[in-house]
C-alpha positions, 0 to 999 in steps of 0.5 A, spaced: 500 500 500 502 507 498 499 510 504 504 515 508 508 513 514 507 515 521 510 522 522 511 524 514 507 530 515 506 531 522 510 529 528 504 525 532 496 525 532 495 531 536 499 535 531 495 533 525 488 533 529 490 541 531 491 542 524 485 539 521 480 542 526 484 549 524 484 548 517 476 546 517 475 553 521 472 548 527 472 551 534 473 545 539 466 546 541 463 546 534 467 539 533 464 537 540 457 538 538 457 535 531 461 529 533 458 527 539 465 527 543 466 532 549 470 538 548 474 536 554 476 529 551 477 533 544 482 538 548 486 532 551 486 529 544 489 535 541 494 536 547 496 529 547 494 527 554 489 522 551 490 517 545 484 516 540 481 509 538 481 507 531 473 508 531 474 516 534 479 517 528 475 515 523 469 519 526 472 525 527 475 524 520 468 524 517 466 530 521 472 534 519 471 531 511 479 529 512 481 526 505 482 519 505 489 519 504 490 523 510 485 519 515 490 513 513 496 518 515 492 520 522 491 512 523 498 510 522 500 516 527 496 513 532 499 506 531 493 503 527 493 500 521 490 504 515 483 503 514 482 505 506 486 501 501 490 505 495 489 500 489 492 502 482 487 503 477 489 497 473 488 493 479 482 488 477 478 490 483 477 497 479 476 494 473 468 496 473 471 503 475 476 503 469 470 501 464 466 507 467 471 512 466 473 509 459 465 510 457 465 517 459 471 519 456 469 516 449 462 519 450 466 526 451 468 525 443 469 529 439 471 534 445 477 532 449 477 529 456 482 527 461 483 523 467 488 525 473 490 524 480 490 529 485 497 532 483 494 532 476 498 526 473 495 524 467 492 517 467 487 516 462 485 520 456 480 520 450 483 521 442 481 528 442 485 530 448 491 526 444 490 530 438 489 537 441 496 536 445 499 533 439 497 539 435 499 544 440 506 541 442 508 538 435 509 531 438 507 527 444 507 531 451 514 531 455 511 531 461 505 526 464 503 532 469 498 536 466 499 542 470 506 542 469 505 541 462 500 547 462 505 552 466 511 550 463 514 556 458 516 551 453 510 547 454 502 549 453 503 556 456 506 559 449 499 557 446 494 559 452 492 566 450 490 567 458 495 563 461 495 568 467 488 566 469 489 559 467 495 559 472 492 562 478 486 557 477 490 551 476 495 553 482 489 553 487 488 545 486 495 544 488 495 549 493 489 545 496 493 539 496 499 542 499 495 545 505 491 538 506 498 534 506 502 539 510 509 540 510 514 536 506 509 532 502 509 531 495 504 536 493 508 541 497 514 539 493 510 540 486 507 547 488 514 549 490 516 547 483 511 550 479 511 557 483 519 557 481 517 557 473 518 564 470 512 569 471 508 564 475 508 567 482 506 574 480 501 571 475 498 567 480 496 572 485 488 573 484 483 571 479 479 576 474 473 578 478 471 583 473 463 583 473 463 583 465 468 577 465 464 570 463 461 566 468 466 561 467 474 561 466 475 560 459 481 556 456 483 559 450 489 557 445 491 560 439 496 557 434 497 557 426 492 562 426 487 557 429 483 560 436 480 555 440 475 557 446 474 552 451 471 551 458 472 545 463 468 541 468 471 536 473 467 530 475 469 526 481 467 519 483 461 518 489 462 515 495 469 512 494 472 508 499 479 507 496 484 512 496 485 512 489 478 513 487 477 518 492 483 522 488 481 521 481 478 527 477 475 527 470 476 534 466 472 534 460 473 540 455 467 543 452 467 548 446 465 556 448 463 558 441 461 554 434 467 555 431 471 551 436 466 546 436 467 546 428 474 545 429 474 539 433 468 536 429 473 536 423 479 533 426 474 527 428 471 526 421 
């Protein structure tokens, strides 16, 4: 299993508990009320004076909406085995899920769609996504990480008309993962790498909140006199009990105008 080892992100369970309660904006009183655990006992858990049971860790994880990966980390820190498995998408037990994802990807044609993990590493894609990337990059992508590929000055960024707005939106996904994982995590390392790219730190300050702007963030690319205007949707799996499934996302691209729709239909013809 690929679960985190104890102490990888937090020194002990008490530190992780304090972090997640503060991150979710819960007072000890609110957490006590919503979990049915006394405020005094929660205080003792956060100070290390009391040790939690396995059931209590899982219950508080649900109330605080802690990601499954981090619930495993907290269990390990408290001396318990992880509760949630982390399988590979190629695992036979996930065959039905993979078939469902394949179906969704094909249904999105002639428009692009991708399946990524929590750090936006590319796991699956449909034909139109491959066509779009190959056209923009004049060949196969140099990185399997979609955000790294998008923000790299030598990658897709040179063809993204509104790359400053796009970078601000993409970085928010990795920032959330880094905050959830805590210091020293893979997400934190990726965030530092992305912020070190030329122009990214300045461009990622604030999104465009002009009232005249479109109600969605457009993704506009331009190359060889062709301009494509797209927007995206993000789909996640409902009620997952596996770390891998909990972290899967499918990003589907849709045309924002008829000219863009016609371009994709022509590529598929």
